[in-house]
N, CA, C and O atoms as a Tripos MOL2 file, in Angstrom:
@<TRIPOS>MOLECULE
protein
  304   303    76     0     0
PROTEIN
NO_CHARGES

@<TRIPOS>ATOM
      1 N          86.3810   86.2250   96.0190 N.3       1 ALA1
      2 CA         85.0820   86.4770   95.9300 C.3       1 ALA1
      3 C          85.0180   87.6770   97.1110 C.2       1 ALA1
      4 O          83.9120   88.1970   97.2590 O.2       1 ALA1
      5 N          86.0610   88.1310   97.9180 N.am      2 GLY2
      6 CA         86.0670   89.0920   98.9120 C.3       2 GLY2
      7 C          86.4470   90.2960   98.2410 C.2       2 GLY2
      8 O          86.3150   91.4110   98.7460 O.2       2 GLY2
      9 N          86.9360   90.0680   97.0680 N.am      3 VAL3
     10 CA         87.5300   91.0720   95.9110 C.3       3 VAL3
     11 C          85.8500   91.9780   95.4610 C.2       3 VAL3
     12 O          85.7680   93.1960   95.6240 O.2       3 VAL3
     13 N          85.2210   91.5440   95.1700 N.am      4 LEU4
     14 CA         83.8680   92.2770   94.1280 C.3       4 LEU4
     15 C          83.2270   92.8750   96.0200 C.2       4 LEU4
     16 O          82.8880   94.0580   96.0090 O.2       4 LEU4
     17 N          83.1070   92.3020   97.1710 N.am      5 ALA5
     18 CA         82.5730   93.0230   98.0870 C.3       5 ALA5
     19 C          83.0930   94.0590   98.1180 C.2       5 ALA5
     20 O          82.2910   94.9760   98.2970 O.2       5 ALA5
     21 N          84.3920   94.4370   97.9950 N.am      6 LEU6
     22 CA         85.4040   95.6910   98.2530 C.3       6 LEU6
     23 C          84.5860   96.6040   96.8850 C.2       6 LEU6
     24 O          84.1040   97.7140   97.1090 O.2       6 LEU6
     25 N          84.5500   96.2570   96.1310 N.am      7 THR7
     26 CA         83.8330   96.9170   94.8800 C.3       7 THR7
     27 C          82.9910   98.2040   95.5000 C.2       7 THR7
     28 O          83.1270   99.4160   95.3390 O.2       7 THR7
     29 N          82.0230   97.3800   96.3120 N.am      8 ALA8
     30 CA         80.8460   98.6760   96.9820 C.3       8 ALA8
     31 C          81.2220   99.3200   98.0610 C.2       8 ALA8
     32 O          80.3810   99.7610   98.8440 O.2       8 ALA8
     33 N          82.7500   99.4900   98.2890 N.am      9 CYS9
     34 CA         83.1170  100.2250   99.5340 C.3       9 CYS9
     35 C          82.8470  101.7210   98.9270 C.2       9 CYS9
     36 O          82.7270  101.9990   97.7340 O.2       9 CYS9
     37 N          82.7680  102.7820  100.2480 N.am     10 PRO10
     38 CA         82.6070  104.1220   99.5680 C.3      10 PRO10
     39 C          84.0970  104.4090   99.4840 C.2      10 PRO10
     40 O          84.2470  105.2360   98.5840 O.2      10 PRO10
     41 N          84.9440  104.1740   99.8820 N.am     11 ASP11
     42 CA         86.2690  104.6570   99.6530 C.3      11 ASP11
     43 C          86.8340  104.6670   97.8120 C.2      11 ASP11
     44 O          86.7810  103.7970   96.9430 O.2      11 ASP11
     45 N          87.3070  105.9600   97.8140 N.am     12 ARG12
     46 CA         87.3040  105.9610   96.1380 C.3      12 ARG12
     47 C          88.7380  105.0550   95.9340 C.2      12 ARG12
     48 O          88.8450  104.6020   94.7950 O.2      12 ARG12
     49 N          89.8330  104.7300   96.8500 N.am     13 ALA13
     50 CA         90.7120  104.3170   96.3770 C.3      13 ALA13
     51 C          90.4270  102.7070   96.5210 C.2      13 ALA13
     52 O          90.6510  101.8840   95.6330 O.2      13 ALA13
     53 N          89.9730  102.4680   97.6130 N.am     14 THR14
     54 CA         89.7630  100.8630   97.9360 C.3      14 THR14
     55 C          88.9660  100.6490   96.9020 C.2      14 THR14
     56 O          89.4540   99.6390   96.3940 O.2      14 THR14
     57 N          87.7340  101.0630   96.0480 N.am     15 TYR15
     58 CA         87.1650  100.1540   95.2210 C.3      15 TYR15
     59 C          87.6150  100.5180   93.9930 C.2      15 TYR15
     60 O          86.8280  100.2450   93.0870 O.2      15 TYR15
     61 N          88.7470  101.1080   93.6320 N.am     16 ARG16
     62 CA         89.0030  101.2690   92.5120 C.3      16 ARG16
     63 C          90.4470  100.2770   92.5750 C.2      16 ARG16
     64 O          91.0790  100.2070   91.5210 O.2      16 ARG16
     65 N          90.9630   99.5380   93.7420 N.am     17 LEU17
     66 CA         91.7700   98.8830   93.5810 C.3      17 LEU17
     67 C          91.3480   97.2520   93.5400 C.2      17 LEU17
     68 O          91.7940   96.2330   93.0140 O.2      17 LEU17
     69 N          90.1440   97.6430   94.4700 N.am     18 ALA18
     70 CA         89.5010   96.1920   94.1260 C.3      18 ALA18
     71 C          88.8690   95.9740   92.5590 C.2      18 ALA18
     72 O          88.7760   94.8340   92.1040 O.2      18 ALA18
     73 N          88.4420   97.1680   91.7710 N.am     19 TYR19
     74 CA         88.2320   97.2130   90.2430 C.3      19 TYR19
     75 C          89.2650   96.1670   89.8790 C.2      19 TYR19
     76 O          89.1680   95.0280   89.4210 O.2      19 TYR19
     77 N          90.3890   97.0060   90.2710 N.am     20 ARG20
     78 CA         91.7330   96.6390   89.3460 C.3      20 ARG20
     79 C          92.1450   95.0740   89.5750 C.2      20 ARG20
     80 O          92.5280   94.2260   88.7690 O.2      20 ARG20
     81 N          91.9750   95.0330   90.6300 N.am     21 ILE21
     82 CA         91.8560   92.9280   91.3000 C.3      21 ILE21
     83 C          91.2470   92.1720   90.7350 C.2      21 ILE21
     84 O          91.5610   90.9990   90.5340 O.2      21 ILE21
     85 N          89.8620   92.9600   90.2400 N.am     22 ALA22
     86 CA         88.5890   91.4930   89.9330 C.3      22 ALA22
     87 C          89.5570   91.5180   88.1420 C.2      22 ALA22
     88 O          89.9290   90.6100   87.3980 O.2      22 ALA22
     89 N          89.6390   92.8720   88.0730 N.am     23 VAL23
     90 CA         89.6380   92.7330   85.9100 C.3      23 VAL23
     91 C          91.0150   91.6620   85.6110 C.2      23 VAL23
     92 O          91.0910   90.9260   84.6280 O.2      23 VAL23
     93 N          91.9410   91.7610   86.5760 N.am     24 GLU24
     94 CA         93.1070   91.1580   86.7040 C.3      24 GLU24
     95 C          92.8260   89.5150   86.8110 C.2      24 GLU24
     96 O          93.2880   88.6500   86.0680 O.2      24 GLU24
     97 N          92.1530   89.3810   87.6710 N.am     25 ARG25
     98 CA         91.8320   88.1900   88.1990 C.3      25 ARG25
     99 C          90.4690   87.6280   87.2760 C.2      25 ARG25
    100 O          89.7840   86.6800   87.6600 O.2      25 ARG25
    101 N          90.2000   88.4000   85.9700 N.am     26 GLY26
    102 CA         88.7420   88.1560   85.4310 C.3      26 GLY26
    103 C          87.4250   87.7000   86.1150 C.2      26 GLY26
    104 O          86.7810   86.6580   85.9860 O.2      26 GLY26
    105 N          87.2470   88.6610   86.7860 N.am     27 LEU27
    106 CA         86.2030   88.1850   87.7980 C.3      27 LEU27
    107 C          84.9600   88.3960   87.4130 C.2      27 LEU27
    108 O          83.9930   87.7250   87.7750 O.2      27 LEU27
    109 N          84.9230   89.9820   86.1510 N.am     28 LEU28
    110 CA         83.7520   90.3630   85.7560 C.3      28 LEU28
    111 C          83.5740   90.2910   84.1400 C.2      28 LEU28
    112 O          84.4080   90.8290   83.4110 O.2      28 LEU28
    113 N          82.4750   89.6170   83.6310 N.am     29 THR29
    114 CA         82.3010   89.4890   82.1950 C.3      29 THR29
    115 C          82.2400   90.8100   81.3540 C.2      29 THR29
    116 O          81.5450   91.7650   81.6990 O.2      29 THR29
    117 N          82.8460   90.7990   80.4750 N.am     30 PRO30
    118 CA         83.0270   92.0440   79.5440 C.3      30 PRO30
    119 C          82.0260   92.4650   79.3720 C.2      30 PRO30
    120 O          82.2580   93.6680   79.2580 O.2      30 PRO30
    121 N          80.3260   92.2350   79.1920 N.am     31 MET31
    122 CA         79.3660   93.0860   79.5070 C.3      31 MET31
    123 C          79.0580   93.8670   81.0930 C.2      31 MET31
    124 O          78.5150   94.9710   81.1340 O.2      31 MET31
    125 N          79.3930   93.2860   82.0810 N.am     32 GLU32
    126 CA         79.5410   93.6000   83.5860 C.3      32 GLU32
    127 C          80.4020   94.8050   83.4210 C.2      32 GLU32
    128 O          79.9800   95.8660   83.8830 O.2      32 GLU32
    129 N          81.8400   94.7640   82.6710 N.am     33 LEU33
    130 CA         82.5390   95.9660   82.4490 C.3      33 LEU33
    131 C          82.2870   97.0640   81.9420 C.2      33 LEU33
    132 O          82.5070   98.2210   82.2980 O.2      33 LEU33
    133 N          81.5240   96.3500   80.5740 N.am     34 ALA34
    134 CA         81.0340   97.5380   79.7230 C.3      34 ALA34
    135 C          79.8940   98.3330   80.3240 C.2      34 ALA34
    136 O          79.6670   99.5230   80.1080 O.2      34 ALA34
    137 N          79.2780   97.6020   81.0260 N.am     35 ALA35
    138 CA         78.0850   98.2020   81.7080 C.3      35 ALA35
    139 C          78.7270   99.4460   83.1050 C.2      35 ALA35
    140 O          78.1590  100.5370   83.1540 O.2      35 ALA35
    141 N          79.6930   99.1980   83.9650 N.am     36 LEU36
    142 CA         79.7560   99.8630   85.0330 C.3      36 LEU36
    143 C          81.3240  101.0510   84.2510 C.2      36 LEU36
    144 O          81.8390  101.9920   84.8560 O.2      36 LEU36
    145 N          81.5900  100.7150   83.2800 N.am     37 ALA37
    146 CA         82.3190  102.0950   82.1470 C.3      37 ALA37
    147 C          81.1410  102.9470   81.7890 C.2      37 ALA37
    148 O          81.4800  104.1240   81.9160 O.2      37 ALA37
    149 N          80.0010  102.8510   81.4270 N.am     38 ALA38
    150 CA         79.0870  103.1670   81.0190 C.3      38 ALA38
    151 C          77.8900  103.8240   81.7600 C.2      38 ALA38
    152 O          76.9650  104.5300   81.3600 O.2      38 ALA38
    153 N          78.2380  103.3350   83.0010 N.am     39 THR39
    154 CA         77.5980  104.0850   84.2330 C.3      39 THR39
    155 C          78.2710  105.0540   85.5350 C.2      39 THR39
    156 O          77.8560  106.0240   86.1690 O.2      39 THR39
    157 N          79.4840  104.2650   85.5530 N.am     40 SER40
    158 CA         80.0370  104.8590   86.7510 C.3      40 SER40
    159 C          80.5760  106.3760   86.5750 C.2      40 SER40
    160 O          81.0980  106.7420   85.5230 O.2      40 SER40
    161 N          80.4200  107.1580   87.6030 N.am     41 GLY41
    162 CA         80.8060  108.5410   87.5360 C.3      41 GLY41
    163 C          82.3930  108.9190   87.6530 C.2      41 GLY41
    164 O          82.9120  110.0020   87.3820 O.2      41 GLY41
    165 N          83.0610  107.6470   88.1650 N.am     42 ASP42
    166 CA         84.5940  107.7160   88.5040 C.3      42 ASP42
    167 C          85.0380  107.7970   86.8600 C.2      42 ASP42
    168 O          84.6590  106.9930   86.0080 O.2      42 ASP42
    169 N          85.8190  108.8150   86.6540 N.am     43 VAL43
    170 CA         86.8120  108.6110   85.1050 C.3      43 VAL43
    171 C          87.6230  107.6710   84.9180 C.2      43 VAL43
    172 O          87.7310  107.0230   83.8770 O.2      43 VAL43
    173 N          88.3430  107.5130   86.0670 N.am     44 THR44
    174 CA         89.7580  106.3920   86.5820 C.3      44 THR44
    175 C          88.5940  105.2410   86.1550 C.2      44 THR44
    176 O          88.3190  105.0780   84.9660 O.2      44 THR44
    177 N          88.0330  104.5770   87.0540 N.am     45 LEU45
    178 CA         87.2670  103.3330   87.0550 C.3      45 LEU45
    179 C          86.5930  103.4970   85.3350 C.2      45 LEU45
    180 O          86.8850  102.5940   84.5510 O.2      45 LEU45
    181 N          85.6070  104.8010   84.7760 N.am     46 GLN46
    182 CA         85.2210  104.1420   83.1860 C.3      46 GLN46
    183 C          86.4760  103.5800   82.4890 C.2      46 GLN46
    184 O          86.2250  102.5480   81.8660 O.2      46 GLN46
    185 N          87.8020  103.9970   82.4260 N.am     47 ASP47
    186 CA         88.1960  103.8580   81.5930 C.3      47 ASP47
    187 C          89.0450  102.4890   81.7510 C.2      47 ASP47
    188 O          89.3300  101.7000   80.8500 O.2      47 ASP47
    189 N          89.3300  102.4190   82.9310 N.am     48 LEU48
    190 CA         90.3460  100.9010   83.3340 C.3      48 LEU48
    191 C          89.0780   99.6640   82.9640 C.2      48 LEU48
    192 O          89.4060   98.5750   82.4940 O.2      48 LEU48
    193 N          87.5600  100.0350   83.2640 N.am     49 CYS49
    194 CA         86.4430   98.6980   82.4380 C.3      49 CYS49
    195 C          86.4480   99.0650   81.0210 C.2      49 CYS49
    196 O          86.8070   98.1670   80.2590 O.2      49 CYS49
    197 N          86.1410  100.1490   80.5200 N.am     50 ALA50
    198 CA         86.0710   99.9190   79.0090 C.3      50 ALA50
    199 C          87.4170   99.5030   78.3590 C.2      50 ALA50
    200 O          87.3350   98.7180   77.4140 O.2      50 ALA50
    201 N          88.3950   99.8420   78.6670 N.am     51 ASP51
    202 CA         89.5270   99.1810   78.4560 C.3      51 ASP51
    203 C          89.8720   98.1810   78.5580 C.2      51 ASP51
    204 O          90.7310   97.7740   77.7750 O.2      51 ASP51
    205 N          89.3970   97.4120   79.4830 N.am     52 ALA52
    206 CA         89.2520   95.8240   79.9660 C.3      52 ALA52
    207 C          88.2850   95.4200   79.2980 C.2      52 ALA52
    208 O          88.6440   94.4700   78.6020 O.2      52 ALA52
    209 N          86.9990   95.7270   79.1340 N.am     53 ALA53
    210 CA         86.0830   95.1370   78.2700 C.3      53 ALA53
    211 C          85.9360   95.1370   76.5720 C.2      53 ALA53
    212 O          85.1350   94.6960   75.7470 O.2      53 ALA53
    213 N          87.2630   95.9400   76.5680 N.am     54 VAL54
    214 CA         87.6960   95.5880   74.7940 C.3      54 VAL54
    215 C          88.6290   94.4650   74.6930 C.2      54 VAL54
    216 O          88.7700   93.5820   73.8470 O.2      54 VAL54
    217 N          89.3820   94.8140   76.0700 N.am     55 ALA55
    218 CA         90.7130   93.9140   75.7950 C.3      55 ALA55
    219 C          90.5150   91.9740   75.7540 C.2      55 ALA55
    220 O          91.1820   91.1130   75.1790 O.2      55 ALA55
    221 N          89.5050   91.9030   76.4940 N.am     56 VAL56
    222 CA         89.5860   90.3070   76.4320 C.3      56 VAL56
    223 C          89.5620   89.8180   75.2400 C.2      56 VAL56
    224 O          90.3990   88.9600   74.9580 O.2      56 VAL56
    225 N          88.6920   90.2050   74.3520 N.am     57 ARG57
    226 CA         89.1090   89.1830   72.9050 C.3      57 ARG57
    227 C          90.2490   89.4530   72.2510 C.2      57 ARG57
    228 O          90.8360   88.6580   71.5170 O.2      57 ARG57
    229 N          90.5870   90.5740   72.5000 N.am     58 ALA58
    230 CA         92.1820   91.0640   71.4610 C.3      58 ALA58
    231 C          93.3850   90.3560   72.2840 C.2      58 ALA58
    232 O          94.3540   89.9370   71.6500 O.2      58 ALA58
    233 N          93.3350   90.2310   73.5830 N.am     59 GLU59
    234 CA         94.4040   89.4320   73.9580 C.3      59 GLU59
    235 C          94.0700   87.8780   73.7970 C.2      59 GLU59
    236 O          94.9890   87.0880   74.0140 O.2      59 GLU59
    237 N          92.9770   87.4520   73.4770 N.am     60 GLY60
    238 CA         93.0160   85.8200   73.3170 C.3      60 GLY60
    239 C          93.4630   85.5130   71.7600 C.2      60 GLY60
    240 O          93.8630   84.3980   71.4240 O.2      60 GLY60
    241 N          93.3350   86.7980   70.6990 N.am     61 GLY61
    242 CA         94.1000   86.5830   69.6850 C.3      61 GLY61
    243 C          92.4500   86.2070   68.9220 C.2      61 GLY61
    244 O          92.5180   85.7190   67.7930 O.2      61 GLY61
    245 N          91.3210   86.3800   69.3930 N.am     62 GLY62
    246 CA         90.2040   85.6980   69.2110 C.3      62 GLY62
    247 C          90.0330   87.1760   67.7500 C.2      62 GLY62
    248 O          90.8690   87.8830   67.1870 O.2      62 GLY62
    249 N          88.2900   87.0330   67.6320 N.am     63 PRO63
    250 CA         87.2910   88.1940   66.7150 C.3      63 PRO63
    251 C          87.6010   89.3750   67.2990 C.2      63 PRO63
    252 O          88.5820   89.5470   68.0240 O.2      63 PRO63
    253 N          86.9780   90.0090   67.0740 N.am     64 ALA64
    254 CA         86.7450   91.6190   67.6860 C.3      64 ALA64
    255 C          85.7330   91.2650   68.8860 C.2      64 ALA64
    256 O          85.2160   90.1490   68.9520 O.2      64 ALA64
    257 N          85.4640   92.3250   69.8810 N.am     65 PRO65
    258 CA         84.7900   92.3120   70.8030 C.3      65 PRO65
    259 C          83.6830   92.0410   70.5710 C.2      65 PRO65
    260 O          83.2850   92.5270   69.5130 O.2      65 PRO65
    261 N          82.7170   91.2430   71.3090 N.am     66 ASP66
    262 CA         81.0750   91.3430   70.9840 C.3      66 ASP66
    263 C          80.4710   92.3740   70.5800 C.2      66 ASP66
    264 O          80.5860   93.2880   71.3960 O.2      66 ASP66
    265 N          79.8070   92.6720   69.5810 N.am     67 PRO67
    266 CA         79.1730   93.6080   69.4370 C.3      67 PRO67
    267 C          78.3250   94.3700   70.5750 C.2      67 PRO67
    268 O          78.1940   95.5890   70.4620 O.2      67 PRO67
    269 N          77.8170   93.7820   71.5280 N.am     68 ALA68
    270 CA         76.7160   93.9550   72.4540 C.3      68 ALA68
    271 C          77.6190   94.9180   73.2420 C.2      68 ALA68
    272 O          77.1670   96.0140   73.5740 O.2      68 ALA68
    273 N          78.8250   94.5730   73.5430 N.am     69 VAL69
    274 CA         79.7490   95.4930   74.4390 C.3      69 VAL69
    275 C          80.0200   96.4460   74.0470 C.2      69 VAL69
    276 O          79.8900   97.4680   74.7200 O.2      69 VAL69
    277 N          80.5790   96.4440   72.5990 N.am     70 LEU70
    278 CA         80.7480   97.6220   72.1070 C.3      70 LEU70
    279 C          79.7710   98.7680   71.9220 C.2      70 LEU70
    280 O          79.9800   99.9720   71.7690 O.2      70 LEU70
    281 N          78.0870   97.7190   72.0060 N.am     71 ASP71
    282 CA         77.1640   98.7290   71.9080 C.3      71 ASP71
    283 C          77.0030   99.5240   73.5020 C.2      71 ASP71
    284 O          76.9660  100.6950   73.8800 O.2      71 ASP71
    285 N          76.9510   98.5080   74.0010 N.am     72 ARG72
    286 CA         76.7770   99.0550   75.4760 C.3      72 ARG72
    287 C          77.9270  100.3650   75.9590 C.2      72 ARG72
    288 O          77.7620  101.0490   76.9680 O.2      72 ARG72
    289 N          78.9310  100.4950   75.1270 N.am     73 LEU73
    290 CA         80.3930  101.0190   75.7820 C.3      73 LEU73
    291 C          79.5890  102.3270   74.7630 C.2      73 LEU73
    292 O          79.5450  103.4410   75.2840 O.2      73 LEU73
    293 N          79.0420  102.1760   73.4910 N.am     74 LEU74
    294 CA         78.9000  103.4280   72.8190 C.3      74 LEU74
    295 C          78.0730  104.2670   72.9360 C.2      74 LEU74
    296 O          77.9730  105.2950   72.2670 O.2      74 LEU74
    297 N          77.2920  103.8490   73.9360 N.am     75 THR75
    298 CA         75.6730  104.3960   74.6390 C.3      75 THR75
    299 C          76.2410  105.3490   75.7390 C.2      75 THR75
    300 O          75.3760  105.9970   76.3290 O.2      75 THR75
    301 N          77.6190  105.5680   76.1480 N.am     76 ALA76
    302 CA         77.2560  106.2220   77.5050 C.3      76 ALA76
    303 C          77.5140  107.2350   76.9170 C.2      76 ALA76
    304 O          77.4240  108.3210   77.4900 O.2      76 ALA76
@<TRIPOS>BOND
     1     1     2 1
     2     2     3 1
     3     3     4 2
     4     3     5 am
     5     5     6 1
     6     6     7 1
     7     7     8 2
     8     7     9 am
     9     9    10 1
    10    10    11 1
    11    11    12 2
    12    11    13 am
    13    13    14 1
    14    14    15 1
    15    15    16 2
    16    15    17 am
    17    17    18 1
    18    18    19 1
    19    19    20 2
    20    19    21 am
    21    21    22 1
    22    22    23 1
    23    23    24 2
    24    23    25 am
    25    25    26 1
    26    26    27 1
    27    27    28 2
    28    27    29 am
    29    29    30 1
    30    30    31 1
    31    31    32 2
    32    31    33 am
    33    33    34 1
    34    34    35 1
    35    35    36 2
    36    35    37 am
    37    37    38 1
    38    38    39 1
    39    39    40 2
    40    39    41 am
    41    41    42 1
    42    42    43 1
    43    43    44 2
    44    43    45 am
    45    45    46 1
    46    46    47 1
    47    47    48 2
    48    47    49 am
    49    49    50 1
    50    50    51 1
    51    51    52 2
    52    51    53 am
    53    53    54 1
    54    54    55 1
    55    55    56 2
    56    55    57 am
    57    57    58 1
    58    58    59 1
    59    59    60 2
    60    59    61 am
    61    61    62 1
    62    62    63 1
    63    63    64 2
    64    63    65 am
    65    65    66 1
    66    66    67 1
    67    67    68 2
    68    67    69 am
    69    69    70 1
    70    70    71 1
    71    71    72 2
    72    71    73 am
    73    73    74 1
    74    74    75 1
    75    75    76 2
    76    75    77 am
    77    77    78 1
    78    78    79 1
    79    79    80 2
    80    79    81 am
    81    81    82 1
    82    82    83 1
    83    83    84 2
    84    83    85 am
    85    85    86 1
    86    86    87 1
    87    87    88 2
    88    87    89 am
    89    89    90 1
    90    90    91 1
    91    91    92 2
    92    91    93 am
    93    93    94 1
    94    94    95 1
    95    95    96 2
    96    95    97 am
    97    97    98 1
    98    98    99 1
    99    99   100 2
   100    99   101 am
   101   101   102 1
   102   102   103 1
   103   103   104 2
   104   103   105 am
   105   105   106 1
   106   106   107 1
   107   107   108 2
   108   107   109 am
   109   109   110 1
   110   110   111 1
   111   111   112 2
   112   111   113 am
   113   113   114 1
   114   114   115 1
   115   115   116 2
   116   115   117 am
   117   117   118 1
   118   118   119 1
   119   119   120 2
   120   119   121 am
   121   121   122 1
   122   122   123 1
   123   123   124 2
   124   123   125 am
   125   125   126 1
   126   126   127 1
   127   127   128 2
   128   127   129 am
   129   129   130 1
   130   130   131 1
   131   131   132 2
   132   131   133 am
   133   133   134 1
   134   134   135 1
   135   135   136 2
   136   135   137 am
   137   137   138 1
   138   138   139 1
   139   139   140 2
   140   139   141 am
   141   141   142 1
   142   142   143 1
   143   143   144 2
   144   143   145 am
   145   145   146 1
   146   146   147 1
   147   147   148 2
   148   147   149 am
   149   149   150 1
   150   150   151 1
   151   151   152 2
   152   151   153 am
   153   153   154 1
   154   154   155 1
   155   155   156 2
   156   155   157 am
   157   157   158 1
   158   158   159 1
   159   159   160 2
   160   159   161 am
   161   161   162 1
   162   162   163 1
   163   163   164 2
   164   163   165 am
   165   165   166 1
   166   166   167 1
   167   167   168 2
   168   167   169 am
   169   169   170 1
   170   170   171 1
   171   171   172 2
   172   171   173 am
   173   173   174 1
   174   174   175 1
   175   175   176 2
   176   175   177 am
   177   177   178 1
   178   178   179 1
   179   179   180 2
   180   179   181 am
   181   181   182 1
   182   182   183 1
   183   183   184 2
   184   183   185 am
   185   185   186 1
   186   186   187 1
   187   187   188 2
   188   187   189 am
   189   189   190 1
   190   190   191 1
   191   191   192 2
   192   191   193 am
   193   193   194 1
   194   194   195 1
   195   195   196 2
   196   195   197 am
   197   197   198 1
   198   198   199 1
   199   199   200 2
   200   199   201 am
   201   201   202 1
   202   202   203 1
   203   203   204 2
   204   203   205 am
   205   205   206 1
   206   206   207 1
   207   207   208 2
   208   207   209 am
   209   209   210 1
   210   210   211 1
   211   211   212 2
   212   211   213 am
   213   213   214 1
   214   214   215 1
   215   215   216 2
   216   215   217 am
   217   217   218 1
   218   218   219 1
   219   219   220 2
   220   219   221 am
   221   221   222 1
   222   222   223 1
   223   223   224 2
   224   223   225 am
   225   225   226 1
   226   226   227 1
   227   227   228 2
   228   227   229 am
   229   229   230 1
   230   230   231 1
   231   231   232 2
   232   231   233 am
   233   233   234 1
   234   234   235 1
   235   235   236 2
   236   235   237 am
   237   237   238 1
   238   238   239 1
   239   239   240 2
   240   239   241 am
   241   241   242 1
   242   242   243 1
   243   243   244 2
   244   243   245 am
   245   245   246 1
   246   246   247 1
   247   247   248 2
   248   247   249 am
   249   249   250 1
   250   250   251 1
   251   251   252 2
   252   251   253 am
   253   253   254 1
   254   254   255 1
   255   255   256 2
   256   255   257 am
   257   257   258 1
   258   258   259 1
   259   259   260 2
   260   259   261 am
   261   261   262 1
   262   262   263 1
   263   263   264 2
   264   263   265 am
   265   265   266 1
   266   266   267 1
   267   267   268 2
   268   267   269 am
   269   269   270 1
   270   270   271 1
   271   271   272 2
   272   271   273 am
   273   273   274 1
   274   274   275 1
   275   275   276 2
   276   275   277 am
   277   277   278 1
   278   278   279 1
   279   279   280 2
   280   279   281 am
   281   281   282 1
   282   282   283 1
   283   283   284 2
   284   283   285 am
   285   285   286 1
   286   286   287 1
   287   287   288 2
   288   287   289 am
   289   289   290 1
   290   290   291 1
   291   291   292 2
   292   291   293 am
   293   293   294 1
   294   294   295 1
   295   295   296 2
   296   295   297 am
   297   297   298 1
   298   298   299 1
   299   299   300 2
   300   299   301 am
   301   301   302 1
   302   302   303 1
   303   303   304 2
@<TRIPOS>SUBSTRUCTURE
     1 ALA1         2 RESIDUE 1 A ALA
     2 GLY2         6 RESIDUE 1 A GLY
     3 VAL3        10 RESIDUE 1 A VAL
     4 LEU4        14 RESIDUE 1 A LEU
     5 ALA5        18 RESIDUE 1 A ALA
     6 LEU6        22 RESIDUE 1 A LEU
     7 THR7        26 RESIDUE 1 A THR
     8 ALA8        30 RESIDUE 1 A ALA
     9 CYS9        34 RESIDUE 1 A CYS
    10 PRO10       38 RESIDUE 1 A PRO
    11 ASP11       42 RESIDUE 1 A ASP
    12 ARG12       46 RESIDUE 1 A ARG
    13 ALA13       50 RESIDUE 1 A ALA
    14 THR14       54 RESIDUE 1 A THR
    15 TYR15       58 RESIDUE 1 A TYR
    16 ARG16       62 RESIDUE 1 A ARG
    17 LEU17       66 RESIDUE 1 A LEU
    18 ALA18       70 RESIDUE 1 A ALA
    19 TYR19       74 RESIDUE 1 A TYR
    20 ARG20       78 RESIDUE 1 A ARG
    21 ILE21       82 RESIDUE 1 A ILE
    22 ALA22       86 RESIDUE 1 A ALA
    23 VAL23       90 RESIDUE 1 A VAL
    24 GLU24       94 RESIDUE 1 A GLU
    25 ARG25       98 RESIDUE 1 A ARG
    26 GLY26      102 RESIDUE 1 A GLY
    27 LEU27      106 RESIDUE 1 A LEU
    28 LEU28      110 RESIDUE 1 A LEU
    29 THR29      114 RESIDUE 1 A THR
    30 PRO30      118 RESIDUE 1 A PRO
    31 MET31      122 RESIDUE 1 A MET
    32 GLU32      126 RESIDUE 1 A GLU
    33 LEU33      130 RESIDUE 1 A LEU
    34 ALA34      134 RESIDUE 1 A ALA
    35 ALA35      138 RESIDUE 1 A ALA
    36 LEU36      142 RESIDUE 1 A LEU
    37 ALA37      146 RESIDUE 1 A ALA
    38 ALA38      150 RESIDUE 1 A ALA
    39 THR39      154 RESIDUE 1 A THR
    40 SER40      158 RESIDUE 1 A SER
    41 GLY41      162 RESIDUE 1 A GLY
    42 ASP42      166 RESIDUE 1 A ASP
    43 VAL43      170 RESIDUE 1 A VAL
    44 THR44      174 RESIDUE 1 A THR
    45 LEU45      178 RESIDUE 1 A LEU
    46 GLN46      182 RESIDUE 1 A GLN
    47 ASP47      186 RESIDUE 1 A ASP
    48 LEU48      190 RESIDUE 1 A LEU
    49 CYS49      194 RESIDUE 1 A CYS
    50 ALA50      198 RESIDUE 1 A ALA
    51 ASP51      202 RESIDUE 1 A ASP
    52 ALA52      206 RESIDUE 1 A ALA
    53 ALA53      210 RESIDUE 1 A ALA
    54 VAL54      214 RESIDUE 1 A VAL
    55 ALA55      218 RESIDUE 1 A ALA
    56 VAL56      222 RESIDUE 1 A VAL
    57 ARG57      226 RESIDUE 1 A ARG
    58 ALA58      230 RESIDUE 1 A ALA
    59 GLU59      234 RESIDUE 1 A GLU
    60 GLY60      238 RESIDUE 1 A GLY
    61 GLY61      242 RESIDUE 1 A GLY
    62 GLY62      246 RESIDUE 1 A GLY
    63 PRO63      250 RESIDUE 1 A PRO
    64 ALA64      254 RESIDUE 1 A ALA
    65 PRO65      258 RESIDUE 1 A PRO
    66 ASP66      262 RESIDUE 1 A ASP
    67 PRO67      266 RESIDUE 1 A PRO
    68 ALA68      270 RESIDUE 1 A ALA
    69 VAL69      274 RESIDUE 1 A VAL
    70 LEU70      278 RESIDUE 1 A LEU
    71 ASP71      282 RESIDUE 1 A ASP
    72 ARG72      286 RESIDUE 1 A ARG
    73 LEU73      290 RESIDUE 1 A LEU
    74 LEU74      294 RESIDUE 1 A LEU
    75 THR75      298 RESIDUE 1 A THR
    76 ALA76      302 RESIDUE 1 A ALA
C-alpha cells in the first residue's frame, strides 16, 4: 500500500518507479491503468500503463481485454 502513496510523489523518477512496482504487483485494475494512460502527461507512464492494461487478460490466456478498457485507451 505504501507503493501507491509514492505514485503521488512530485519527483518523476520516484512516481515512475512506484507505478512500475504497482504494475508488477497487480495493485491497479486494468481500468485504473487505462485511465492513467489516457490522462497522464508523462509519455513513459502512459506507455507503461497502456501496455499493462491490455496485457492483464493476454497473459492469463483469457479472452481479449475488456472492451471498456480499450474504449478508455482509445479516447486518449
